[in-house]
N, C-alpha and C positions, 0 to 999 in steps of 0.2 A: 504494500500500500504506500502511495506517495503522500507526503505531507508538505504543505506550503508553510514557510516560516517568514513572518513579517515582523518588522520592528520599526520604531521611531517614525510613526505616522505623523506625529506632531500637528494634529488638528488641521491637516491638509486634506480636505474632503475630496477635491478633484483627483489628487494622487491616489488616495485610498480607494476611491470608487474604481479607478482605472485598474489598480492592482487586483482588487477582488473580482472584477470582471474577467481579467486575464486568468486568474485561478479557476474560475468557473469554466472558462473556455477550455482549459486544459483538463477538465473533468476531475480536478482534485477536490475531494470532499473534506479532507482533514486539514484544518488550518489552525496554527498556533501563533500567538503574538508575544513577543519578548518585551513589550512595554513601551513607554513614552508615546502613548496614544495622543496625549495632549501637550500643550506648551508650544509657543512660537506662532502657531497658525491660527486662522480665523474661525474655525468650526469645530470646537472641542466636543460639543454635545453630539453633533452628527457623527463624528468619528468614533466616539465612545459607543454609540448605538451600533455602528457597523461591526465593531469588534466583539460585541456581546455574544455572537454566535460562534466564536472560535472555541475549539475544544478546551483550551485554557489560555489565560492571559496572565503575564507576569507583571510585577511592579517595576516600573522604570524610575529613574531619579526624578522625573517630572511629576509622576503620580505621588511619589513619596513626598515631594516638596509641597504639592497642593494639599496633601493630607496633613502634613506637619509643618516643616519650615525649610525653605531653600537657602540654607546658610552659605553655600558655596556658589550661588548663582551670581553671574555678572549683572550689571544694571539692566541691560536689554532683556535678559532672560527673566529677571525679577519683575520687570514691567509686564511682560507677557503672563507671568505666573499670577500676578494680582488681577489682571484682566480676566484670566481664565476662571479664577475663583468667583468673580462676579457673574460670569456666564452660567456657572453651575448652580448658582444661588438665585438666578434671575427670577423676578416676580412675574415675568412674562409667561412663565410656565407653571403648570400645576405643582403644588408643593410635593405631591406624591411622586411626580416625575423627577423632581430634584432629589428627593430622598433615594429613589432607585439608582440614580447615577452615583451618588455618594456611597451607597451600600455596595455597588459594583466595585468602586475604587477600593473600598475597605476590605473586599474579599480577595484581592490580588495576592498571589504568592511571590516569594523572592526567587524561587528556583523550582524546577520540575525535572524529574528523572524518569526516563522510559528505558528500562533495562540498562544498556551501556551508553545511552545518549543523555547528555546533560544540557538543559536549557537555562540560561540566565540572561539578564539584561546587560550587565557590564562585564563581570569576570567571575570565575568560580571563587576567588578570594573575597571580593566585596561585590555581591550580586547587583546592587543597584547603582554603584557609584564609580567603580574602578574602570578606567579606559584601557582598551587593548588597541594600540596603534602600531603601524608597521615597524617603527623603530624599536618596539619592544622585542622583536624577534632576535635582536642582538644582545638583549639583557638576559644573560644566562641564569642569573639568580632568580629573577622574576619568573621567567618561563619555566624553570625547573619546579618552582612552587605551584605555578598554575597547573602544569601537567600532572603534578602529583595528585591533584583533585579531580582529574578526568579519567574515566574508565576507558573510553575509546574516542568518542566524538563529543565536542561541546559546541553549542551554537550561541552566539552573542550578537548584540547590536551596539548601541550607545555611542561609538565613535563615528558612526555613519560612513565608515570606509570598508567596503566589502573585500574579502580576501580569505586566504587560508594560512594559518600559522601551523607549521609542522614541528614535530618533536625534535627534529634535527636542527632547529634554529633558522628556518627560512620563512619568509613571508611571500606568498605567491598571489599575484593579482588574478582576478577572473579572466582577464585578457590573455594571460600567459597559458591558461589551460583551455582557451576557446570557450569559456563559460561552463565547462563541465569537468568535474573532478571526481574520480573514483578512488575511494579510500580502501586500501587492501591490507595494510599492516600498521602497527603502532597506534599512536594517538594523533589527533588533529583538533584544532580549534578553528571554527568557521565564523567569520563575521558576515552577517547577512546583508549589511548595508542599511540604508534608510529609505522608507517609502516616501516620507514627506519632506525631507530636507537633506538630500545627498550632499556629501562634502568631498567627493573624489574628483571633482571637475566635470562630472557628467550629470546634467540636471534631471535626467530620467529617473523615475522611481526604481528602487532596487528591492528585490526579495529573492529567496532561494526556495527550491523544492528538493526533497530528498526521499529516497526509499530506504534510508539507513546505511547505504553503501555509496551510492552515487549522489553527488551534490551538484545541482544545476543552478547557476546564477542567471537571474532574469532582469532585464532593464526594460521598463515600460514607459512609453511616451504618455504624457498627460497634458492637460491644458494649464501650463505653468502660469500663463498670463492671467487666467481666471483667478488663481490663488493670489497672485501679485496684486491685482486690483482690489480683491477683497481685503487684503491687509492694508493697502493704501486708504481704503474707505473706513478703516477701524481706528478711531482716535487713540485707543489704548495700546495699540501695537506699533512699535517702531518701524519705519519704512525700511530700515536695514534688513529686517527679517524677510521682506519681500524681495529686495534687490538681490540677495544672495541666492535665491531660488533660480534666477535666470542663468547663473554661472555654475551652479552646483558646488558652491563653497559656503 
């Protein structure tokens, strides 16, 4: 059975809808989300609703921050966080609907294991907050500790940069493997990239699918300008959050 793994949708409704449509087109019925459904983007409620049908959803640092406190957020992220809280408490919606969204956020787990597959938002060491970035592949101490917590495969998001971290200290981009990687031995950590705010120079939405052995990286076109204009039209969101979508940074 194939599973689609999405992460970091960041309230980008246009990107999320395009990705879920592509998943349906591929006839993949099992979908999991690694967190950060909200933050940065203009449609948190709509994206939360889209994710509620996933088999499971994990807590990202933005869900954690909106539930508690985003102490390590920069000013732009904090502005978006406060605006998001307002939307989830909006009196434009029935109080019961607001409660349901908050209850959904409160139900999120920090990690999930399926046999020898591990799913987290950030890293196995610090599930909601620790970044895995390409330069980490050269950090032997960090990678040794990370891989000691992985049985075979681990899927993460958070950095918004898709790729494969091998136990031998390499970072492999999806382009290097033509978008498909078959894992045959040892351990690997897979970053699935970001649906709603890619940061690898490619503005297309990113997600992966897997049968537990083969990992396929997918890039999906969506109406970037639609999300850009929605952010521009939202006083509580900095324009910077829209501008970066155009260049995938």
